[in-house]
N, C-alpha and C positions, 0 to 999 in steps of 0.2 A: 502493501500499499504503499509508495511514493509519490502518492497524491499531496499532500502535507507537506514537506520538502521543496518542491517548485512552490507553493502558494508564500514561505517561507520567501524566496526568492523572490518574488517579487510586487512581497508586501512588506521586503528590508531591505538594508543594504548589508548584510555581513549573510553567509553561510553557516551551518551543523557541519560536524562531524557523523557521522553511523560510529555507532562507537560496538563494537562487539558485546564487549557487559551487558553494555543496555539493550543489548536483541537480544541475546540471553533469556534475561529479566521480564523483557513487555512479551516472548516466546511465552515463557511459563504464564504472565497472568492474560494472555490471548486465548490460555488451554482451560484455564481455568474459569475465567468467565463462559467460555463456551459448554465445561462440561457440568456446570452447573446451570445453563440455560437460564440466564439473567447477569446485569453490569453491578458490579460492585470494582470498588479501588483499591488495588492492594498498599499495603501499606512503605509506604515509599520512605517514608524518615529510616530503612534501611538503604539507600541507597548516597545518602547522607555523610557515610563515612569516607569513602571516596571525593564527592560535591560537593558545593559551598551551599549548590540551591537544586531542585527535582519536582516536576511534574508531572499529569500524567494525567492523559486523553482515552480513554475504553470507552468501544461503541460496537453495538452492529449495524446490520441493514440488509437486505439483500441486493445489493451494491455498491463495491469503492465508492463512485460518483453519488451516490445516495449517505454513507456515511461520513465523505469530506464535505456536504452540505451541510449535513447537519454538526462539522463538529466548526466550518467557516462561521454560520449561522446561531450560532450558539455562544458571547461573548466572553464567559472562562472558559470553553474550549480555542476559543478565536487568538484570548492574550498568551494562553500557551503555546501558539502554533508561530507567534510574532515575538514574544519576552525573548531581546536578545544580555538578558543571562543565564537564556540554553544557547547551551555552543555545540553540543551533544545529544543525540536521540539515538533511540532504538525503536523499533517498530518492527510489529509481528500479528502475521494475522492467521487465526485458524476460520477452516469453512466446516458447519456442520456437515451431520447429513442429508436436511433439507436444504443445501448448500449455500442456508445465509451465512456472514461473512461477519465474524467473527475480530475485534483489532483490539491491540494497548499501544500505544505510542506513548514510550517515554522517555520524558526528556531535560537535560543536568549541566549544570557549566557550572 
């Protein structure tokens, strides 16, 4: 789900770096919400050992575009997408048996 970094570039003057540890973390969260069949945030405070700040967007929907539009149209989620303090990102998606996309975007800086 690489739509969000593109949105960041169009809305900001900086870029983010994809961070392998954040991708692994996001994969665990995406799998957890898909398995539960409901959205919830993880305890991102565990990321603060390595980072000064962290954020998380979680979502689900029938398509990448639908989830992306929901993030962009939600003030808090959009704030995470364009926050200059977030210099690194990990994104993961899981597609469940009905084809629904579950995603976690984890930001850190």
